C-alpha positions in Angstrom: 14.0 22.9 -24.2 15.1 20.9 -27.2 13.0 21.5 -30.3 10.9 18.7 -31.5 11.7 19.2 -35.1 14.3 21.6 -36.7 14.9 21.8 -40.4 17.7 24.1 -41.7 18.2 24.9 -45.4 16.7 21.4 -46.3 17.0 20.5 -49.9 16.1 17.4 -52.0 16.9 17.0 -55.7 15.7 14.1 -57.8 17.2 13.0 -61.1 14.8 12.1 -63.8 14.8 11.6 -67.6 12.8 13.3 -70.3 12.1 12.6 -74.0 11.2 9.4 -75.9 13.7 9.2 -78.7 16.6 11.1 -77.2 16.6 10.6 -73.4 18.1 13.4 -71.4 18.7 13.6 -67.7 17.3 16.4 -65.7 17.6 17.4 -62.0 14.4 18.4 -60.3 14.6 20.3 -57.0 11.6 19.2 -55.0 12.5 21.0 -51.8 14.5 24.2 -52.1 16.3 25.0 -48.9 13.4 25.3 -46.4 13.9 26.1 -42.8 11.4 25.8 -39.9 11.1 24.5 -36.4 8.4 22.8 -34.3 8.2 23.2 -30.5 7.5 20.2 -28.3 3.8 19.7 -27.7 2.9 21.8 -30.8 0.5 20.9 -33.6 2.2 22.3 -36.7 0.6 22.3 -40.1 2.5 22.0 -43.4 0.2 23.1 -46.2 0.7 23.3 -49.9 -0.7 22.1 -53.3 0.1 18.7 -54.7 3.7 18.5 -55.8 4.8 21.4 -53.5 7.2 19.2 -51.6 5.2 18.3 -48.4 5.6 14.6 -48.6 9.2 14.8 -49.7 9.9 17.0 -46.6 8.2 14.5 -44.3 10.1 11.6 -45.8 13.4 13.4 -45.1 12.3 14.1 -41.5 11.3 10.5 -40.9 14.6 9.1 -42.4 13.0 7.6 -45.6 14.9 10.0 -47.9 18.3 11.5 -47.5 18.5 15.3 -47.9 20.6 16.5 -50.8 21.9 19.2 -48.6 21.0 21.0 -45.4 20.1 19.3 -42.1 17.2 18.2 -40.0 17.0 17.1 -36.4 14.2 15.4 -34.4 14.4 15.9 -30.6 18.1 16.9 -31.1 19.0 13.8 -33.2 20.2 14.3 -36.7 18.0 12.4 -39.3 21.1 11.2 -41.2 23.7 10.5 -38.5 21.2 9.3 -35.8 18.7 7.4 -37.9 18.0 4.7 -35.3 17.4 7.2 -32.5 15.1 9.3 -34.7 13.0 6.3 -35.7 12.6 5.3 -32.0 11.0 8.7 -31.3 8.6 9.2 -34.2 5.4 7.7 -35.7 4.1 8.1 -39.2 0.5 8.0 -40.4 -0.5 8.5 -44.0 -3.8 8.9 -45.7 -5.4 6.0 -47.6 -6.3 2.4 -47.0 -2.9 0.7 -47.2 -1.0 -0.6 -44.3 -3.6 -2.7 -42.4 -4.5 -6.4 -42.7 -8.2 -6.4 -43.6 -8.9 -10.0 -42.6 -7.6 -9.4 -39.1 -9.5 -7.5 -36.3 -8.3 -4.1 -35.1 -6.9 -5.8 -31.9 -5.1 -8.4 -33.9 -3.6 -5.8 -36.2 -2.3 -3.9 -33.2 -0.9 -7.1 -31.7 0.9 -7.9 -34.9 2.4 -4.4 -35.3 3.4 -4.4 -31.6 5.7 -7.3 -32.3 7.2 -5.4 -35.3 7.7 -2.2 -33.3 9.3 -4.1 -30.4 6.7 -3.3 -27.8 7.6 -5.5 -24.7 5.1 -8.5 -24.5 4.2 -7.8 -20.9 2.9 -4.3 -21.8 1.3 -5.1 -25.2 -2.2 -5.8 -23.9 -2.4 -2.7 -21.8 -1.0 -0.5 -24.5 -3.4 -1.9 -27.1 -6.4 -1.3 -24.7 -5.3 2.3 -24.1 -4.9 3.1 -27.8 -8.2 1.5 -28.8 -9.9 3.7 -26.2 -8.0 6.8 -27.4 -9.2 6.3 -31.0 -12.7 5.2 -30.1 -12.6 1.6 -31.3 -12.9 -0.3 -28.1 -16.5 -1.4 -28.8 -15.5 -2.8 -32.3 -12.0 -4.0 -31.6 -12.7 -7.7 -32.5 -14.3 -6.9 -35.9 -12.4 -7.5 -39.1 -10.9 -4.3 -40.5 -12.5 -5.1 -43.9 -15.9 -4.0 -42.4 -14.5 -0.7 -41.1 -15.4 2.7 -42.6 -12.5 4.8 -44.0 -12.6 7.0 -40.9 -12.3 4.1 -38.6 -9.4 2.8 -40.6 -7.6 6.1 -40.2 -8.1 6.1 -36.5 -6.7 2.6 -36.4 -3.7 3.9 -38.4 -3.1 6.5 -35.7 -3.3 3.8 -33.0 -0.8 1.8 -35.0 1.6 4.8 -35.3 1.4 5.3 -31.5 2.1 1.7 -30.4 5.8 2.4 -29.5 4.7 5.7 -27.7 6.6 8.1 -30.0 7.1 11.7 -29.0 6.6 13.1 -32.5 3.8 12.0 -34.9 3.7 12.8 -38.6 0.2 12.8 -40.1 0.3 13.0 -43.9 -3.2 13.9 -45.1 -4.9 11.5 -42.6 -8.5 12.7 -43.4 -8.4 12.4 -47.2 -11.5 10.8 -48.5 -13.3 10.6 -45.2 -16.9 11.5 -44.7 -17.8 14.6 -42.5 -18.7 12.5 -39.5 -15.6 10.4 -39.7 -13.5 13.5 -40.3 -14.9 15.1 -37.2 -14.1 12.0 -35.1 -10.6 12.0 -36.5 -10.0 15.6 -35.7 -11.1 14.9 -32.1 -8.5 12.1 -32.0 -5.8 14.4 -33.3 -6.7 17.0 -30.7 -6.4 14.4 -28.0 -2.9 13.6 -29.1 -1.7 17.2 -28.3 -3.5 17.1 -24.9 -1.4 14.0 -24.2 1.8 16.0 -24.9 2.6 14.6 -28.3 4.1 16.8 -31.0 2.2 16.6 -34.3 3.2 17.6 -37.8 0.0 17.6 -40.0 -0.4 18.0 -43.7 -3.9 18.5 -45.1 -5.8 20.0 -48.0 -8.8 20.9 -45.8 -8.2 24.5 -44.6 -11.0 24.5 -42.0 -9.2 21.4 -40.5 -5.9 23.2 -40.3 -7.6 26.4 -38.9 -9.2 24.3 -36.2 -6.3 22.2 -35.2 -3.0 23.9 -35.9 -1.0 26.1 -33.5 1.2 27.3 -36.3 1.3 26.7 -40.1 3.9 26.9 -42.8 2.7 27.2 -46.4 5.0 25.6 -49.0 4.9 26.4 -52.7 7.1 24.9 -55.4 9.6 23.6 -52.7 9.8 26.9 -50.8 8.1 28.1 -47.7 6.2 31.3 -48.6 4.6 32.0 -45.2 4.6 30.9 -41.6 2.6 31.8 -38.6 -0.6 31.1 -36.6 -3.8 30.7 -38.6 -4.9 34.2 -37.4 -1.6 35.7 -38.5 -1.8 34.2 -41.9 -5.3 35.4 -42.4 -4.5 38.9 -41.2 -1.1 39.2 -43.0 -2.2 38.0 -46.4 -5.6 39.4 -46.9 -5.5 42.2 -44.4 -9.1 43.2 -44.9 -12.4 41.6 -46.0 -13.8 39.4 -48.7 -16.7 40.4 -50.9 -18.5 37.6 -52.8 -20.6 38.6 -55.8 -22.8 36.0 -57.5 -22.9 36.6 -61.3 -24.1 34.8 -64.4 -22.2 34.9 -67.7 -19.4 37.3 -66.6 -16.6 37.7 -69.2 -12.9 37.5 -68.4 -12.3 41.1 -69.5 -15.0 42.2 -67.1 -13.4 40.4 -64.3 -10.1 42.1 -65.2 -12.0 45.5 -65.1 -13.3 44.7 -61.6 -9.7 44.0 -60.5 -8.7 47.7 -61.3 -11.1 49.1 -58.7 -9.2 51.1 -56.0 -8.7 49.1 -52.8 -9.1 45.6 -54.4 -6.2 43.3 -53.8 -7.3 40.3 -55.9 -10.3 38.9 -57.8 -10.9 35.1 -58.3 -13.8 33.4 -60.1 -15.3 30.2 -58.6 -17.7 28.2 -60.7 -20.8 27.0 -58.7 -23.1 25.2 -61.1 -24.5 27.7 -63.6 -23.4 30.7 -61.7 -20.0 32.3 -61.1 -19.0 33.8 -57.8 -16.4 36.6 -57.8 -14.3 36.3 -54.7 -12.9 39.8 -54.1 -10.2 40.5 -51.5 -10.0 44.1 -50.6 -8.7 46.5 -47.9 -10.8 46.6 -44.8 -11.8 50.3 -45.2 -12.3 50.2 -48.9 -15.9 50.9 -50.0 -15.8 48.7 -53.1 -19.2 47.2 -53.6 -20.8 50.0 -55.6 -17.7 50.4 -57.7 -17.7 46.7 -58.5 -21.4 46.7 -59.5 -20.7 49.6 -61.7 -17.9 47.8 -63.5 -20.1 44.7 -64.0 -22.5 46.8 -66.0 -25.2 44.7 -67.6 -24.0 41.4 -66.1 -26.8 39.7 -64.2 -25.9 39.8 -60.5 -27.3 37.7 -57.6 -26.4 37.9 -54.0 -23.6 40.2 -52.7 -22.1 39.3 -49.3 -19.1 40.6 -47.3 -17.2 38.5 -44.8 -14.0 38.2 -42.9 -11.1 36.4 -44.7 -10.7 32.7 -44.0 -7.6 30.6 -44.0 -8.6 29.2 -47.4 -8.6 32.8 -48.8 -5.1 33.3 -47.4 -3.9 29.9 -48.6 -5.2 30.5 -52.2 -3.5 33.9 -52.4 -0.2 32.4 -51.1 0.0 29.4 -53.4 -1.2 31.2 -56.5 0.8 34.3 -55.9 -2.2 36.5 -56.7 
């Protein structure tokens, strides 16, 4: 079976200028020779911090940017040589409020974009009805978009991206800024896409979302892929044990460094939660570290101590920080 997406040693370099008095040109390599593939019908997550190269990668895959070197194919079609064929087979949905006409209804928006996407007139009405039902907007299809919540707008964005029935859909942070209820509805919509046989590439900053939805994940840092696998594989391979959380008050940096020297501890991070600090300690599964940690804390005031299994967020933080 032909792969849905295949990137091989994909690179993208931008030229920029620095300085105010004496301007100098500088080449910035945003994507540094990444390779990955996505199977047909798979929901693939591309995770990374801001500036890591996620959106640049997507723009190369959807033919909006030319690769500096390397190659990429979508359903067997080269993104540079077969641009027209690639665009016929893909849809693109980005996070944010842009891209819709607020003074038009949802149905009128979809009718307008149907014309732009070349949907045959005889099938437009049926197609629009199907998509409105898919994204859960049938009951409010004749309301102006200006009255929609952000979550509803994002679901309408997805419907717009599916008008021409693409095989591969790229979702670039679709749930950004959406309230929990809207985000849950959006995740259900994304899950339905895979059930329909669509291939989805998803970028998101919400690790629980990626854990729930993605079949496989690639983590990109500074333009390079640093890990790839299923959510379970990433959690097991990176942390390989458990996480101990210790609530503290007024802990000093040197004390945190001392905690990090305890045998069996892989890493220690400090998270500020109001007036308290929480030490997030990743350690080997069989390591008995709690008593040793408390001993190193000495006179530091300590609150609750809990142990749990590592989450995808723990794995992600370790991967992107290199700790």
